[in-house]
C-alpha positions as CSV (number, residue, x, y, z in Angstrom):
1,M,-20.0,55.2,79.1
2,P,-23.5,54.2,79.7
3,K,-24.4,52.6,82.2
4,I,-25.9,48.8,82.3
5,I,-29.1,48.3,83.7
6,E,-30.0,44.6,84.0
7,T,-33.7,43.8,84.9
8,E,-35.5,40.7,84.8
9,V,-39.1,40.6,82.8
10,N,-41.9,37.7,82.8
11,L,-41.9,36.6,79.4
12,A,-44.0,33.5,78.4
13,H,-41.4,32.5,75.7
14,A,-42.0,28.5,75.3
15,L,-38.6,26.3,75.4
16,G,-37.7,24.9,71.9
17,R,-39.8,27.8,69.6
18,H,-39.1,30.1,67.4
19,L,-39.3,33.9,68.5
20,H,-40.9,36.2,65.9
21,C,-40.2,39.3,65.3
22,L,-41.8,42.1,63.3
23,I,-39.4,45.3,61.8
24,A,-41.8,48.0,60.4
25,Q,-39.8,50.0,57.7
26,I,-41.9,52.9,58.2
27,P,-41.4,56.7,56.5
28,N,-40.8,59.4,58.9
29,K,-40.6,63.3,58.5
30,V,-39.1,65.4,61.1
31,R,-38.4,69.1,61.0
32,H,-36.5,71.2,63.7
33,S,-37.6,73.5,66.0
34,A,-36.4,75.1,69.5
35,E,-36.8,72.0,71.0
36,G,-35.2,69.5,68.8
37,W,-36.5,68.0,65.9
38,R,-40.5,66.9,65.8
39,V,-42.5,65.2,63.6
40,T,-43.5,67.0,61.0
41,D,-47.1,66.0,60.4
42,P,-47.9,64.5,64.2
43,D,-51.5,63.6,62.8
44,A,-50.1,61.6,59.6
45,Q,-47.7,60.2,61.3
46,W,-49.7,58.5,64.2
47,R,-52.3,57.1,61.1
48,T,-49.0,55.3,60.1
49,V,-48.3,54.2,63.7
50,R,-51.5,53.1,64.7
51,S,-52.1,51.0,61.1
52,V,-48.6,48.8,62.2
53,L,-50.4,48.5,65.6
54,D,-53.5,47.5,64.3
55,L,-52.0,44.7,62.5
56,V,-50.3,43.3,65.5
57,A,-53.4,43.6,67.4
58,E,-55.4,42.1,65.1
59,G,-52.5,39.2,64.6
60,P,-53.9,37.8,61.0
61,G,-52.4,34.4,60.3
62,N,-49.5,33.7,62.4
63,L,-48.4,37.3,63.6
64,K,-50.8,36.0,66.4
65,R,-47.2,34.7,67.7
66,L,-45.0,38.2,67.2
67,H,-43.4,38.5,70.0
68,F,-41.0,41.7,69.4
69,L,-42.4,44.7,67.1
70,V,-39.4,47.0,65.8
71,L,-40.5,50.9,64.6
72,P,-37.6,53.5,63.8
73,E,-36.0,55.9,65.0
74,S,-38.1,59.9,66.0
75,S,-41.3,57.4,64.1
76,V,-43.5,58.5,66.3
77,P,-45.0,61.8,67.8
78,H,-44.1,62.0,71.5
79,Q,-47.7,63.2,72.4
80,R,-49.1,60.2,71.2
81,L,-47.2,58.4,74.0
82,D,-50.4,57.4,75.8
83,D,-52.1,56.0,73.3
84,V,-49.5,53.7,72.1
85,L,-49.5,52.4,75.4
86,S,-52.8,52.3,76.3
87,L,-53.4,50.0,72.7
88,I,-50.6,47.9,73.8
89,G,-52.1,47.3,77.2
90,E,-55.3,46.9,76.1
91,R,-54.8,45.0,72.8
92,F,-51.6,43.4,72.1
93,R,-51.2,39.8,73.9
94,P,-49.5,39.2,76.8
95,S,-45.7,38.5,76.9
96,T,-44.9,41.0,73.6
97,V,-42.4,43.6,73.4
98,T,-42.6,46.5,71.4
99,M,-39.8,49.3,70.5
100,F,-39.8,52.4,69.2
101,G,-38.3,55.8,68.9
102,L,-40.2,59.4,69.7
103,D,-39.2,62.8,68.6
104,H,-37.3,64.8,70.6
105,I,-39.0,66.2,74.1
106,P,-36.9,68.8,77.0
107,L,-34.8,66.9,79.2
108,R,-37.1,68.2,82.1
109,T,-40.2,66.5,80.3
110,Y,-38.0,63.2,79.9
111,R,-37.1,63.7,83.4
112,K,-40.9,64.0,84.2
113,L,-42.0,60.9,82.4
114,L,-39.1,58.6,83.8
115,E,-41.0,59.7,87.2
116,R,-44.2,58.9,86.1
117,F,-42.6,55.3,85.4
118,A,-40.6,55.7,88.3
119,A,-41.2,51.7,88.7
120,D,-39.3,50.8,86.4
121,N,-36.8,53.2,85.9
122,A,-35.4,54.3,89.2
123,G,-31.6,52.8,88.3
124,A,-32.2,55.5,85.2
125,I,-33.7,58.6,87.5
126,E,-30.4,58.5,89.4
127,L,-28.3,58.8,86.6
128,V,-29.9,61.6,85.0
129,D,-30.9,63.9,88.4
130,R,-26.6,63.5,88.8
131,D,-26.5,65.6,85.2
132,I,-28.9,67.7,86.5
133,D,-27.1,68.3,89.4
134,A,-24.1,69.2,87.6
135,G,-25.4,71.8,85.0
136,D,-28.1,74.0,83.7
137,I,-29.6,71.3,81.2
138,L,-33.3,71.3,81.9
139,D,-33.5,72.6,78.0
140,V,-31.9,70.4,76.4
141,P,-33.5,68.0,74.0
142,V,-33.5,64.4,74.3
143,N,-33.7,61.6,71.1
144,W,-35.5,58.7,73.3
145,M,-37.0,55.5,72.6
146,C,-39.1,53.3,75.1
147,I,-39.5,49.7,75.4
148,A,-43.1,48.8,76.3
149,L,-43.4,45.2,77.7
150,K,-46.6,43.1,77.9
151,E,-45.5,40.6,80.8
152,A,-47.1,36.9,80.9
153,D,-49.6,38.3,83.6
154,G,-50.9,41.0,81.3
155,K,-48.8,43.3,83.6
156,L,-47.3,46.7,81.2
157,R,-43.8,47.3,82.0
158,V,-42.3,51.0,80.4
159,F,-38.6,51.6,80.3
160,L,-37.2,54.7,78.7
161,E,-33.5,55.3,77.4
162,A,-32.2,58.5,75.7
163,K,-29.8,58.2,73.0
164,T,-25.8,58.3,73.8
165,H,-24.2,59.7,70.4
166,P,-25.6,62.1,68.5
167,F,-26.1,62.2,64.7
168,H,-24.6,65.7,62.9
169,A,-27.9,67.2,63.4
170,E,-28.2,66.9,66.7
171,E,-25.1,68.8,67.7
172,F,-24.8,72.9,67.5
173,L,-22.2,75.1,69.0
174,D,-25.1,76.2,72.1
175,K,-25.1,73.9,74.6
176,H,-29.1,74.4,75.1
177,D,-29.9,73.1,71.5
178,D,-27.0,70.5,71.5
179,L,-28.6,66.7,72.3
180,Y,-28.4,65.3,75.9
181,R,-26.3,62.2,76.1
182,G,-28.2,59.3,77.7
183,R,-26.8,57.6,80.6
184,H,-28.4,53.8,80.5
185,F,-29.0,50.7,78.6
186,Y,-31.4,48.0,79.5
187,L,-30.1,44.5,79.3
188,F,-34.0,41.9,80.1
189,R,-33.2,39.7,81.3
190,N,-36.2,37.2,80.8
191,R,-37.7,35.0,84.2
192,A,-39.4,32.2,82.2
193,R,-37.2,31.0,79.7
194,P,-33.3,31.9,79.2
195,F,-33.3,35.0,77.0
196,S,-31.7,38.6,77.1
197,F,-31.9,40.8,74.9
198,M,-31.0,45.1,74.5
199,A,-32.3,47.9,72.8
200,L,-30.1,50.7,71.4
201,V,-30.8,54.3,69.6
202,C,-28.8,54.1,65.9
203,L,-25.5,55.7,66.7
204,D,-25.4,54.2,70.2
205,L,-24.2,51.3,68.8
206,V,-21.2,52.5,67.1
207,Y,-19.9,55.0,69.6
208,R,-16.7,55.3,70.7
209,D,-13.7,57.7,72.4
210,L,-10.1,57.0,72.4
211,Y,-10.2,54.9,75.9
212,S,-13.6,52.5,75.3
213,S,-16.7,52.5,73.3
214,N,-20.4,50.8,74.2
215,I,-19.5,48.0,72.2
216,Q,-16.9,47.2,73.7
217,Q,-18.9,47.8,77.1
218,I,-21.7,45.5,76.2
219,V,-19.1,42.9,74.9
220,D,-17.5,42.6,77.9
221,H,-20.8,42.9,80.2
222,A,-22.1,39.3,78.0
223,N,-18.8,38.4,78.7
224,E,-18.6,38.6,82.5
225,R,-22.6,37.4,82.3
226,Y,-22.0,34.1,80.6
227,F,-18.9,33.2,82.7
228,R,-21.4,33.8,86.0
229,T,-24.5,32.4,84.2
230,R,-23.7,30.0,80.7
231,Q,-26.2,32.7,79.1
232,C,-25.4,34.4,76.2
233,L,-26.7,38.1,75.2
234,D,-29.8,37.1,72.7
235,V,-30.6,39.8,70.9
236,I,-29.7,43.4,70.4
237,F,-32.6,45.7,68.8
238,V,-31.3,49.1,67.4
239,V,-33.9,51.2,66.2
240,Q,-33.1,53.4,63.3
241,A,-33.5,57.0,61.2
242,N,-29.6,56.2,59.5
243,P,-29.0,57.3,55.8
244,K,-25.4,55.7,55.7
245,P,-26.7,52.2,56.8
246,D,-23.5,50.4,54.9
247,H,-21.2,52.9,56.0
248,R,-17.8,51.4,57.1
249,V,-18.0,52.1,60.9
250,Y,-21.2,49.9,60.9
251,R,-18.9,47.1,59.4
252,D,-16.4,47.4,61.7
253,V,-18.3,47.5,65.0
254,L,-19.9,44.2,63.8
255,A,-16.8,42.9,62.5
256,G,-15.4,43.3,65.5
257,L,-18.3,42.0,67.3
258,Y,-18.8,38.5,65.8
259,G,-14.8,38.2,65.0
260,E,-13.0,37.2,68.0
261,Y,-10.0,40.0,66.6
262,L,-8.8,40.4,70.2
263,E,-10.3,38.5,72.5
264,D,-12.7,35.3,72.8
265,T,-16.0,36.3,73.1
266,P,-18.6,34.0,74.3
267,G,-21.1,36.4,75.9
268,V,-22.4,37.4,72.1
269,R,-20.6,35.1,69.5
270,D,-24.9,33.8,68.9
271,T,-26.0,37.4,69.5
272,V,-28.4,38.4,67.0
273,T,-28.4,42.1,65.8
274,I,-31.5,43.8,64.4
275,L,-31.0,47.0,62.8
276,G,-34.5,48.4,62.4
277,N,-34.4,51.6,59.7
278,C,-36.5,54.0,58.8
279,S,-37.8,54.1,54.8
280,D,-36.2,56.3,52.1
281,E,-39.7,57.9,52.1
282,R,-37.9,59.6,55.5
283,V,-37.7,63.5,55.3
284,V,-35.6,65.8,57.4
285,G,-35.6,68.9,57.3
286,D,-35.5,70.1,53.6
287,V,-33.6,66.9,53.0
288,G,-35.2,64.1,50.7
289,P,-37.2,61.7,50.9
290,G,-35.0,59.7,49.1
291,G,-31.1,59.0,49.8
292,A,-30.2,55.6,51.5
293,F,-32.3,55.2,54.3
294,G,-34.2,52.0,54.4
295,A,-32.0,48.7,54.3
296,T,-33.0,47.2,57.4
297,S,-31.1,44.4,58.6
298,I,-31.0,41.1,60.7
299,V,-27.0,39.9,61.2
300,V,-25.6,36.4,62.8
301,S,-22.4,35.4,63.9
302,H,-20.8,33.7,60.6
303,R,-21.0,30.0,62.8
304,H,-24.4,29.9,61.1
305,H,-25.3,29.4,57.7
306,L,-27.4,31.6,55.8
307,A,-28.2,30.7,51.9
308,H,-27.4,33.0,48.9
309,A,-29.8,35.2,48.2
310,Q,-30.6,37.6,45.4
311,H,-34.6,38.7,45.8
312,E,-36.5,42.0,44.5
313,E,-37.2,42.8,48.6
314,Y,-34.0,41.2,50.0
315,A,-30.5,39.4,49.8
316,T,-28.0,37.9,51.9
317,D,-24.4,38.8,51.9
318,D,-20.9,39.0,54.5
319,F,-21.1,42.9,54.6
320,G,-18.0,43.2,52.5
321,G,-16.1,39.9,53.9
322,A,-17.1,40.9,57.7
323,P,-17.2,37.3,59.5
324,L,-20.6,37.3,59.4
325,W,-23.7,36.9,57.5
326,R,-26.3,39.7,57.2
327,L,-30.1,39.6,55.7
328,R,-30.3,42.9,53.6
329,F,-33.8,44.4,53.2
330,G,-35.0,47.2,50.6
331,T,-35.4,50.7,50.9
332,K,-39.1,51.1,50.4
333,T,-41.6,51.2,53.2
334,R,-42.1,47.5,54.3
335,L,-42.7,45.7,57.2
336,M,-40.6,42.6,57.6
337,Y,-42.3,39.3,59.3
338,V,-39.0,37.4,60.7
339,N,-38.2,34.2,62.9
340,I,-35.1,35.2,65.5
341,P,-32.6,32.5,65.8
342,T,-32.2,30.6,69.0
343,E,-28.3,29.7,70.1
344,H,-30.2,27.0,72.3
345,E,-31.1,25.0,68.7
346,I,-29.2,21.9,68.3
347,D,-29.0,20.4,64.7
348,P,-26.7,18.2,63.0
349,R,-27.1,19.5,59.7
350,S,-24.7,22.1,58.8
351,S,-26.6,23.6,56.2
352,R,-29.8,24.4,59.0
353,L,-30.9,27.9,58.0
354,P,-31.5,29.6,61.7
355,L,-33.1,32.4,60.1
356,K,-36.4,32.7,58.0
357,V,-38.6,35.5,56.3
358,H,-42.0,34.6,57.0
359,A,-43.8,37.7,55.4
360,V,-42.4,41.6,53.2
361,L,-45.5,43.2,53.6
362,R,-46.2,46.7,51.8
363,P,-49.2,49.7,52.4
364,A,-52.2,49.2,50.8
365,P,-55.1,51.3,50.4
366,G,-57.6,52.4,53.4
367,G,-54.2,52.2,55.8
368,R,-53.9,48.4,55.5
369,W,-50.8,46.1,54.5
370,T,-50.9,43.4,52.5
371,I,-48.1,40.6,51.6
372,V,-45.7,41.6,48.7
373,K,-46.0,39.0,46.1
374,R,-43.6,36.1,46.7
375,H,-41.2,33.5,44.3
376,R,-42.1,29.8,45.2
377,A,-39.4,27.3,46.1
378,G,-37.7,26.3,43.4
379,E,-38.8,29.3,41.3
380,D,-35.2,30.9,40.3
381,G,-33.5,29.3,43.3
382,V,-35.7,32.0,45.6
383,P,-36.6,30.7,48.8
384,D,-40.7,30.3,49.6
385,L,-41.5,33.7,51.9
386,G,-44.1,32.1,53.4
387,E,-47.6,33.0,54.0
388,A,-48.4,35.3,57.3
389,K,-50.6,32.7,58.9
């Protein structure tokens, strides 16, 4: 199982204030090459990604209060990594975390990037080097993600993770085509405000074997940390390119995470799980667009309360009777701006709604984004989405 590396970060998140997250459900078009799955048209994809980054940098309305930005798996062309980091470092506000997946690169290139950002990835380098020393794998493709943190003092920190569990198109009989299996996850602990989070790539949330599983390891680690510090794991971010977001395996894992079926799980009982998918315009090789991509969702424990809602852009449910509440969005290309519930809130009302949708944005001409028309509170029983200001 991958090693969980605890890392302290410095994000100036004010006590008693909601944290805000923008989830980018954007299209992604990839093709298979000798070095794995690559973005088909890097320039067009970069224009889409850049439009989201520019929106966050401009910060219209209450987007100035953004704390987390999530882009899908394999959504950023790897050759644009420096462009993304430069824009974040120069234009994003302090205390902002950006998580994004990049298309495949060879392990030798991934190892060089770890070395480039060695100050933040020393623990990961040690684990990767063990694999390199054990076999001829430097040309094996890596599905990877980047977590870029602009800390409170403006310092940019860059963390890299490799996906641990492939989907069917990333597995081959020839080991030199098969996907490299990542060996670590980061667990970020904030210094200024008690807050912790993790970021995973798609199937890494559900991977298991006969003896253990990723999610069990995360739960056990969070429990041990809770008994030591009395602080839980606040958020798990999952960047996805997932054609089966409603598959039973996701329901089973989330039911186990929130259901406490086998043991008490105080370390994750208030954890928020954010599953950010790509949109239904995704194309994988000769397959697509269409299919079941999309349906980005936010999941909280059944201990919380969400209102029943059925809107053209989102709906709430319990994922087929699981012990949880789920806010599930549609499949189109959208940006969803939401708040992240915090387990430190105290409110005597049993009807308090911990999760709010601030805005849903759709693409507009000229590479811009515009807010989807909202229903007002009281119209057809649908709550007001609120202005992005």
